[in-house]
C-alpha positions in Angstrom: -121.3 -154.5 8.0 -119.8 -156.0 11.1 -121.3 -154.3 13.4 -124.9 -154.6 11.9 -123.8 -158.2 12.4 -122.2 -158.1 16.6 -125.2 -155.9 16.9 -128.0 -158.9 15.8 -126.6 -161.3 17.6 -126.1 -159.6 20.8 -129.7 -158.6 20.7 -131.0 -162.0 18.9 -132.2 -159.2 16.3 -132.7 -161.0 12.5 -129.9 -159.5 10.2 -132.0 -158.2 7.7 -134.7 -161.1 7.4 -132.1 -163.8 8.4 -132.9 -165.5 11.8 -130.1 -165.2 14.1 -129.3 -169.1 15.1 -128.4 -168.0 18.7 -128.3 -164.8 20.6 -124.9 -164.3 22.3 -122.3 -161.9 23.8 -120.1 -159.9 21.6 -116.8 -158.7 22.4 -115.1 -155.6 19.9 -111.9 -154.8 19.3 -112.0 -151.7 17.2 -109.0 -150.7 15.6 -110.3 -148.1 13.8 -113.2 -145.6 13.7 -113.4 -145.7 17.3 -115.0 -142.0 17.2 -118.3 -142.6 15.4 -118.7 -146.4 16.6 -121.3 -145.2 19.5 -123.0 -143.3 16.5 -123.3 -146.2 14.5 -124.2 -148.8 17.1 -127.3 -146.3 18.1 -128.4 -146.0 14.1 -128.3 -149.8 14.0 -130.7 -150.0 17.5 -133.0 -146.9 16.0 -133.4 -148.9 12.3 -134.3 -151.8 14.3 -136.4 -150.9 16.7 -133.9 -152.2 19.3 -132.8 -151.1 23.0 -129.1 -151.0 23.6 -129.1 -150.9 27.3 -128.4 -154.3 28.6 -126.8 -155.6 25.6 -124.6 -158.3 25.9 -122.0 -156.3 23.9 -118.5 -155.3 25.1 -116.5 -152.6 23.3 -112.8 -152.6 24.0 -111.6 -148.8 25.5 -108.9 -148.6 23.0 -107.6 -150.6 19.8 -104.9 -152.9 20.0 -102.7 -154.8 18.3 -103.0 -158.6 18.6 -100.1 -159.4 20.1 -97.7 -161.2 23.0 -97.7 -158.4 25.0 -101.5 -157.6 24.4 -103.0 -161.0 24.4 -103.1 -161.2 29.1 -104.2 -157.0 28.7 -107.4 -158.1 26.2 -107.7 -161.7 27.8 -108.5 -159.5 31.6 -110.5 -157.2 29.7 -113.0 -160.0 28.8 -112.7 -161.8 31.6 -113.7 -158.6 33.4 -116.6 -157.8 31.4 -117.9 -161.1 31.2 -117.3 -161.4 34.8 -119.3 -158.1 35.5 -122.1 -159.9 33.2 -122.1 -162.7 34.4 -122.0 -164.0 30.1 -119.6 -166.0 28.0 -118.6 -165.0 25.2 -119.9 -166.0 21.8 -118.2 -163.7 19.1 -115.1 -161.6 19.1 -114.2 -159.6 16.6 -111.6 -157.6 15.2 -111.8 -155.0 13.2 -109.9 -154.6 11.4 -107.3 -157.2 10.7 -104.6 -153.9 9.2 -105.3 -152.1 12.3 -105.0 -155.2 15.0 -102.2 -156.8 13.5 -98.4 -156.7 14.9 -96.8 -156.8 11.9 -96.9 -156.5 8.6 -100.5 -158.4 6.8 -98.6 -159.4 4.4 -96.2 -161.2 6.0 -96.9 -164.7 6.1 -95.2 -164.8 9.3 -96.6 -162.2 11.0 -99.9 -163.1 9.9 -100.1 -166.8 11.5 -98.7 -165.0 15.0 -101.9 -163.4 14.3 -104.0 -165.9 13.4 -102.2 -167.9 16.4 -103.9 -165.5 18.9 -107.4 -165.8 17.0 -107.2 -169.4 17.6 -106.0 -169.0 21.4 -108.7 -166.6 21.6 -111.5 -168.7 20.0 -110.2 -172.5 22.3 -110.0 -170.0 25.1 -114.0 -168.5 25.1 -115.6 -171.2 22.9 -116.6 -168.9 20.2 -116.5 -167.7 17.3 -113.8 -164.9 15.9 -115.0 -162.8 13.1 -111.7 -160.4 11.7 -112.5 -158.0 9.2 -110.5 -157.1 6.4 -109.4 -154.4 3.3 -109.2 -156.1 0.1 -105.9 -155.2 -2.1 -106.0 -152.5 -5.1 -103.9 -155.7 -7.0 -106.5 -158.5 -5.7 -110.0 -156.9 -5.5 -111.9 -160.5 -5.1 -109.6 -161.4 -1.8 -108.5 -159.9 1.6 -105.7 -158.0 1.3 -102.6 -159.6 3.1 -100.7 -163.1 3.5 -102.6 -166.1 1.6 -102.2 -168.0 4.9 -105.8 -165.3 5.5 -108.0 -167.8 3.5 -106.3 -171.0 4.1 -106.4 -170.8 8.0 -110.3 -169.1 7.8 -113.7 -171.6 7.9 -115.1 -169.2 6.4 -115.0 -165.5 3.7 -117.1 -162.8 3.0 -116.9 -160.2 0.6 -118.8 -156.9 0.9 -118.6 -154.9 -2.4 -120.0 -151.9 -4.3 -122.4 -153.7 -6.5 -123.9 -150.1 -8.8 -124.6 -146.8 -7.6 -126.9 -147.4 -4.5 -126.1 -150.4 -2.9 -123.2 -153.1 -1.1 -123.4 -157.2 -1.5 -121.9 -159.2 0.3 -120.9 -162.7 -0.9 -119.7 -165.5 0.4 -116.0 -166.3 -1.2 -115.8 -169.7 1.0 -117.5 -171.7 3.4 -115.7 -174.7 4.6 -117.9 -177.4 6.3 -121.3 -176.1 4.6 -123.1 -174.7 1.6 -122.6 -170.7 0.5 -125.6 -168.8 1.5 -126.7 -166.9 -1.9 -125.2 -163.3 -2.3 -127.3 -160.8 -0.2 -128.3 -156.9 -1.7 -128.4 -153.9 0.9 -129.2 -150.3 -0.9 -128.2 -147.6 0.0 -130.4 -145.4 2.1 
C-alpha cells in the first residue's frame, strides 16, 4: 500500500480512482523488504502503465535507524538527490517504524525522539512524512507501540485483511478534515 501511494505521488497517477492532488518528489527509507523493492515498483509500473524512468522517486541505499547518528547522513543523501534532480521533496516514507526507530517502539521516550526527527524532516523539507507501522497482537486496531504515535499524527490509516481475497484501507484518525470512506481492494 505504501509503495503504491509513493508511486502515485511521484507519477501523478490516480490512486485507485482517487486523483493525486499534487504530483511530487518522494524519498523512501525501506527498513525491510529491500530485496523485493524493485520488483514491487516494477509491478506497480506495469499494472499502471507508467514508466519508472525519470520519476521523482528516491530510495535510500540502505535501511537506517532514525537517530542522532543517522539524521545528518539521511539529510545529506536527500539533499544530494534533490540537487541532482533539481527538485524538492514532497513526501518521505519510513517503512517500517520497527525497522527505522532507534530503541523500542513501545517506549514513550524512544518514540518521542523518533517523532521529533520526523518533525525535523517535515519542517526542513516542508513535506509530508509517512510512517508505516505494524499493528500489535494485543491491540489489532491500532499501530503497535507507544500511544504517542496516535497523539502526534495528523492522520492514520489501517490496512487489514477483509475476507479471503481482499484488503481494506480504513481511516482511523483524520485531524483536520472529514475522514474518507474505507477502500476495499481485491487480491489479483
